[in-house]
Every structure is written in C-alpha cells, then in structure tokens.
C-alpha positions in Angstrom: 81.8 -4.3 27.8 78.7 -3.7 28.9 75.6 -4.6 26.1 72.0 -3.5 27.3 69.1 -5.6 26.2 66.7 -4.0 24.5 63.5 -6.0 24.3 61.9 -6.8 20.8 58.8 -4.7 20.1 57.5 -7.5 17.7 58.0 -10.3 20.8 54.9 -11.2 23.0 51.7 -12.5 22.9 50.3 -10.1 20.2 52.4 -11.1 17.8 51.1 -12.6 14.3 47.4 -11.6 15.6 45.7 -8.7 12.9 44.9 -5.2 14.1 41.7 -5.2 16.1 39.4 -3.3 13.4 40.0 -5.8 10.5 39.5 -8.5 12.7 36.1 -6.4 13.9 35.6 -6.5 9.9 36.0 -9.7 9.0 33.3 -10.9 11.7 31.2 -8.4 10.4 31.3 -10.0 7.1 30.9 -13.3 8.1 27.9 -12.2 9.8 26.5 -10.5 7.3 27.3 -13.8 5.0 25.7 -16.4 7.4 22.4 -13.7 7.1 22.3 -13.9 3.5 23.0 -17.6 3.6 19.9 -18.0 6.0 17.5 -15.4 3.9 18.4 -17.6 1.1 17.8 -20.9 2.7 14.4 -20.0 3.5 13.6 -18.3 0.9 14.7 -21.2 -1.8 11.7 -23.4 -1.1 9.3 -21.1 -1.4 10.9 -20.1 -5.0 11.3 -23.6 -6.0 7.3 -24.1 -5.1 6.8 -20.9 -6.9 8.5 -21.4 -10.0 7.1 -25.2 -10.3 3.5 -24.5 -9.4 3.0 -20.9 -11.0 5.9 -19.8 -13.4 6.6 -23.2 -15.3 2.6 -23.6 -15.9 2.3 -19.9 -17.0 5.1 -20.4 -19.6 3.9 -23.8 -20.5 0.6 -22.1 -20.9 2.4 -18.9 -23.4 4.2 -22.0 -25.2 0.4 -24.0 -25.6 -1.4 -20.8 -27.0 0.5 -20.9 -30.2 -0.6 -24.7 -31.0 -3.8 -26.6 -31.9 -3.3 -28.9 -29.5 -5.3 -31.7 -27.9 -3.8 -32.2 -24.4 -2.1 -35.6 -25.4 1.4 -36.2 -26.5 3.6 -32.5 -26.8 2.0 -29.8 -29.0 3.4 -30.1 -32.6 0.5 -28.2 -35.0 2.3 -24.6 -34.6 -0.6 -22.3 -36.0 0.7 -19.1 -34.4 -1.4 -16.6 -33.7 -4.5 -18.3 -35.0 -6.2 -19.0 -31.6 -5.7 -15.4 -30.7 -7.2 -14.2 -33.5 -10.1 -16.5 -33.0 -10.6 -15.8 -29.6 -11.5 -11.8 -30.3 -13.8 -13.6 -33.1 -15.3 -16.1 -30.6 -18.8 -14.8 -29.8 -18.8 -16.6 -26.3 -15.3 -15.0 -25.2 -16.7 -11.4 -26.1 -20.1 -12.4 -24.1 -17.3 -13.4 -21.3 -15.8 -10.0 -21.8 -18.9 -8.3 -21.2 -20.2 -10.2 -18.2 -16.8 -9.5 -16.4 -17.3 -5.7 -17.2 -21.0 -6.0 -15.7 -20.1 -8.2 -12.7 -17.2 -5.3 -11.9 -19.7 -2.5 -12.1 -22.7 -4.1 -10.3 -19.6 -5.0 -7.6 -18.5 -1.4 -7.3 -21.6 -0.2 -7.0 -24.0 -2.2 -5.0 -21.8 -4.9 -3.4 -18.6 -2.3 -2.1 -21.4 0.6 -1.1 -23.4 -2.0 1.1 -20.2 -3.5 2.9 -19.0 -0.3 3.6 -22.7 1.3 5.0 -22.7 -2.4 6.9 -19.0 -1.9 8.4 -19.8 2.2 9.3 -22.4 0.9 11.4 -21.0 -1.7 12.9 -18.0 0.4 13.8 -20.9 1.9 15.9 -20.9 1.1 19.7 -24.5 -0.7 19.4 -25.3 -3.9 21.5 -24.4 -7.0 20.0 -22.2 -5.6 17.7 -19.5 -8.5 17.6 -22.5 -11.5 16.7 -23.5 -9.1 14.1 -19.9 -9.1 12.4 -19.6 -12.5 12.9 -22.9 -13.5 11.2 -22.2 -10.9 8.1 -18.7 -12.4 8.1 -19.5 -15.8 8.0 -20.6 -16.9 4.2 -17.2 -15.6 3.6 -15.7 -18.7 5.5 -17.8 -21.1 3.4 -16.0 -22.7 0.6 -17.6 -21.4 -3.0 -18.9 -25.2 -3.4 -20.6 -25.0 -0.2 -22.0 -21.9 -1.1 -23.0 -23.0 -4.6 -25.0 -26.1 -3.5 -26.8 -24.2 -1.1 -27.8 -21.6 -3.8 -28.8 -24.3 -6.1 -31.1 -25.4 -3.3 -32.4 -22.0 -2.8 -33.1 -21.2 -6.1 -34.4 -24.3 -7.5 -37.1 -23.7 -9.8 -40.9 -23.8 -8.5 -39.4 -25.9 -5.3 -36.8 -24.2 -4.1 -36.9 -21.8 -0.7 -36.5 -18.3 -2.3 -40.0 -19.5 -4.3 -41.6 -21.0 -1.2 -40.8 -17.9 0.7 -42.1 -15.4 -1.8 -45.0 -17.1 -2.3 -45.8 -17.1 1.5 -45.6 -13.2 1.3 -47.9 -13.1 -1.7 -45.2 -12.4 -3.9 -45.5 -15.8 -6.1 -45.3 -13.9 -9.5 -41.8 -12.6 -8.5 -40.2 -16.0 -8.1 -39.2 -17.9 -11.6 -36.6 -19.9 -12.9 -34.0 -17.8 -11.3 -30.3 -19.7 -12.8 -32.4 -21.4 -15.6 -33.3 -17.9 -17.1 -31.1 -16.1 -19.0 -32.6 -12.6 -18.3 -32.7 -13.8 -14.7 -29.4 -15.7 -14.6 -26.8 -12.8 -13.9 -28.8 -11.1 -11.3 -29.1 -14.1 -9.3 -25.7 -14.9 -9.4 -24.4 -11.5 -8.7 -26.8 -11.9 -5.7 -25.1 -15.1 -4.9 -21.2 -13.5 -5.1 -22.7 -10.5 -3.0 -23.9 -12.8 0.0 -20.7 -14.7 -0.6 -18.1 -11.7 -0.7 -19.3 -8.7 1.2 -18.4 -9.9 4.6 -14.7 -9.7 3.7 -15.0 -6.5 2.1 -16.8 -5.4 5.3 -13.9 -6.8 7.7 -11.5 -4.3 5.6 -13.9 -1.6 5.9 -13.9 -2.4 9.7 -10.4 -2.6 9.8 -9.6 0.5 8.2 -12.4 2.4 10.4 -10.7 1.2 13.8 -7.4 2.9 12.6 -9.0 6.2 12.1 -8.0 8.4 15.5 -11.3 8.9 17.4 -10.0 12.7 18.4 -10.8 13.7 14.9 -14.4 12.6 15.2 -14.4 14.1 19.0 -13.0 17.7 17.3 -15.7 17.1 14.4 -18.4 16.8 17.4 -17.6 19.9 19.1 -17.4 22.0 16.0 -21.2 20.9 14.9 -20.5 18.3 12.2 -23.3 16.1 11.6 -22.9 11.9 10.7 -22.7 13.1 7.0 -20.1 16.0 7.1 -18.2 13.8 9.4 -18.5 10.7 7.0 -17.9 13.1 3.9 -14.7 15.0 5.4 -13.0 12.5 8.0 -14.0 8.9 7.5 -14.2 8.5 4.0 -10.9 10.4 3.0 -9.0 8.6 6.0 -10.5 5.1 4.6 -9.2 5.9 1.0 -6.5 4.0 0.8 -8.4 0.6 2.1 -11.3 1.3 -0.5 -8.6 1.2 -3.1 -7.3 -2.0 -1.8 -10.6 -3.3 -1.9 -11.7 -2.0 -5.4 -8.6 -3.8 -6.6 -9.0 -7.1 -4.9 -13.1 -6.9 -5.9 -11.8 -6.4 -9.5 -9.3 -9.0 -9.8 -12.0 -11.5 -8.2 -14.4 -10.5 -10.6 -11.7 -11.7 -14.1 -10.5 -14.6 -12.3 -14.3 -15.6 -11.2 -14.8 -19.6 -11.7 -15.5 -22.3 -8.7 -19.1 -20.4 -7.8 -20.2 -20.0 -11.1 -19.3 -23.7 -12.2 -21.0 -25.0 -9.3 -24.2 -22.9 -9.7 -24.6 -23.1 -13.4 -21.3 -24.4 -15.2 -21.7 -21.4 -17.4 -25.4 -22.2 -18.4 -28.0 -21.5 -19.8 -26.5 -21.2 -23.3 -23.4 -19.6 -22.2 -25.6 -17.0 -20.6 -23.4 -16.9 -17.1 -19.9 -18.3 -18.3 -17.1 -16.5 -17.3 -13.7 -16.2 -19.0 -12.2 -18.9 -16.4 -15.5 -21.3 -17.0 -14.8 -21.1 -21.0 -11.3 -21.9 -20.5 -12.4 -24.9 -18.3 -15.2 -26.0 -20.8 -12.3 -25.9 -23.9 -9.8 -27.4 -22.2 -11.1 -30.2 -20.1 -14.3 -31.0 -21.6 -13.6 -30.4 -25.5 -10.1 -31.2 -25.2 -8.8 -27.7 -27.4 -6.0 -27.2 -24.5 -4.2 -24.9 -27.3 -7.3 -22.3 -27.5 -7.8 -22.7 -23.8 -4.2 -21.7 -23.3 -5.0 -18.8 -25.3 -7.8 -17.9 -23.1 -5.6 -18.4 -20.2 -3.0 -16.2 -21.7 -5.6 -13.5 -22.3 -7.0 -13.4 -18.4 -3.2 -13.0 -17.5 -3.3 -10.2 -19.5 -6.3 -8.5 -19.0 -5.0 -8.6 -15.1 -1.6 -7.8 -15.8 -2.8 -4.5 -17.4 -5.1 -3.8 -14.9 -3.1 -4.4 -12.1 -0.2 -2.4 -13.6 -2.5 0.7 -14.8 -4.1 0.8 -11.1 -0.8 0.8 -9.4 0.5 3.4 -11.5 -2.3 5.6 -11.3 -4.3 4.6 -8.2 -2.4 3.4 -5.8 1.1 5.7 -6.4 0.3 7.9 -3.7 -0.3 5.0 -1.2 3.2 3.5 -2.3 5.2 6.5 -1.9 3.5 7.1 1.2 5.0 3.5 2.4 8.2 3.9 0.6 8.7 7.3 2.2 7.8 5.8 5.8 10.3 2.9 5.1 13.2 5.2 4.1 12.5 7.6 6.9 11.9 5.4 9.5 15.7 4.3 10.0 16.5 7.6 11.3 16.2 9.2 15.0 
C-alpha cells in the first residue's frame, strides 16, 4: 500500500503569527498611545502649575467675594452679594472705571497711532534705522518699577528734570505739580505709559509691515499711487490683523494696570490716579478687607472676559476663521 505524504499547510515558521495587517494595526495603536502619553507627560506639569497658581486662586477669590473677611482664618461671615452691591455704589471704584475708559481712549487715539507712525517711518530705508528701533524699543525692556522710580524723579515738583528743562527754554509756567496735582496726574501718567509701552506696539507693527509683499507696493508705485494712497489701500488693510491684536492687548493692559501706577503715585492724590487693580490692592493688603477686594478682582475678571469674548466674536472673527481654514486646508496636497 502506497501512502503519499501531504505537507500540512498549517506547519512552518509562521504558525501562530497574526496576519501582517493586524500586526501593523496593533503597532500603529501602540505608537499612537505612546504619542498621547508623551503629550500628556509634557502637559501635566504645566496644567498642575496653571491649576495651582491660576485656577485655584480665581475660584477662591470668587468664594471669598461673598464673605466679609479680613484675610485671617477661613471666611465665615457670609453676606451674599453685598460686596458687589457696595462695589457699584463705591465712588472710588466708579472712578476707577472712568479712568480705565480714559486710558483706553487715550491709548487708542494717541499711543497706538504714534507707534504706527514710527513703525511706518522705521520701515523705510533710512540710515541707522536699526539703532532707532533699538532706542524706541528699549523703554519696554525696563521693568515697571524702574520706570516708575525714574519718572518720579523726572517729574518731582519744582526740582525734577522736567521743570528744569522747561525753565531752561523759558517755559517756567508750563511745569507744575505733575503727579501731585489732581488736574494733571492722569495726563502725566499717560505720558509715562506711552513712553513705556509704545515700543512694544511699534515692534508689532514693524513685524506686520515686513510681512507685506514688496511687489504690491512696487505695483502701486508703477500705477502712480502716492504715499497716502499706498498706506490707505495697501498697508492699512494688510496690517489690519496686527492692529486688531495690538488694540486687544492695549485694552486688556489698561484694565489690569497696576505696577506702574503703584510705584509712581500709589493711586494718589486722593484716588485721582487709582485703577481697579490699585484699589483692589489697597483694600486687600492695606485695609484688610479681603472679601471686598476679592469682589473687585472678580469684577475685573468679568470685565476682561466680557471684552475678550466680544472682541473675539465681533472683531477677531475673520482672523480666526482664516487661521482655521488654513489649518484645515494645510493637510491636503
């Protein structure tokens, strides 16, 4: 009887191994899981710090704002919304809101156009423009404390550098009390703010100007467009996204202004230069009314949040839509 040996198709070195497609799928899943774990590992420290130093203080400030609390022990004297009712009946806080609007208006009308004009000028091919850019940006590098001390000496009544310079050119009557006079303190403070912060906005505008294609300006020159026409129809529209970001930062900075005012005037004279942040500090750390100070901080946060959301919804919407469209379209080829 003849028997024929037929090899078993299941035998061999590949017995028990998964199909190649399944192995490749599991390898892809492992790599994806590893990527997620790596991303989470990098984000967890930042999230812990953010939660500890930002979220928890915010939540505790909201909690403390409904108590009459001096800052010692735990809040126990619950008063509901009385701190917020007091807030909008407080002439000092209402004055803070008015001064905030004043600083925002002056920044939008004077500071930002001044920074834009300098940026346009320094974007031209002029000798030494790198030096000018450095000199104009240098004040922003200084800390607010140094700036405050410096200008406190410059505008010292009757003995400061400003009065001496005005006297030397025959303008003795122009000088005065500067920070000590309620009628001039905000104007002088805004002058210091402009000197400190205009360089930052100037550099933003310079970055935006340098991203404008030179071919557009050259084409406009060939068509006979003058400087104003080129600025009006080419530079300004293409610089609009940068301008919108600059306006947003300027407004938020005016709402939260504290350190420069505190060093220069501490809110004086007689509250005429106080901002919301200075008032919050005064009540929280000088008068030990931490519950009321927490209500001020919540109000500041609410104002900033409402402005940020409204600005994003109605002003930055086109920029954000363009960025989203670019990101979605960037993956195709």
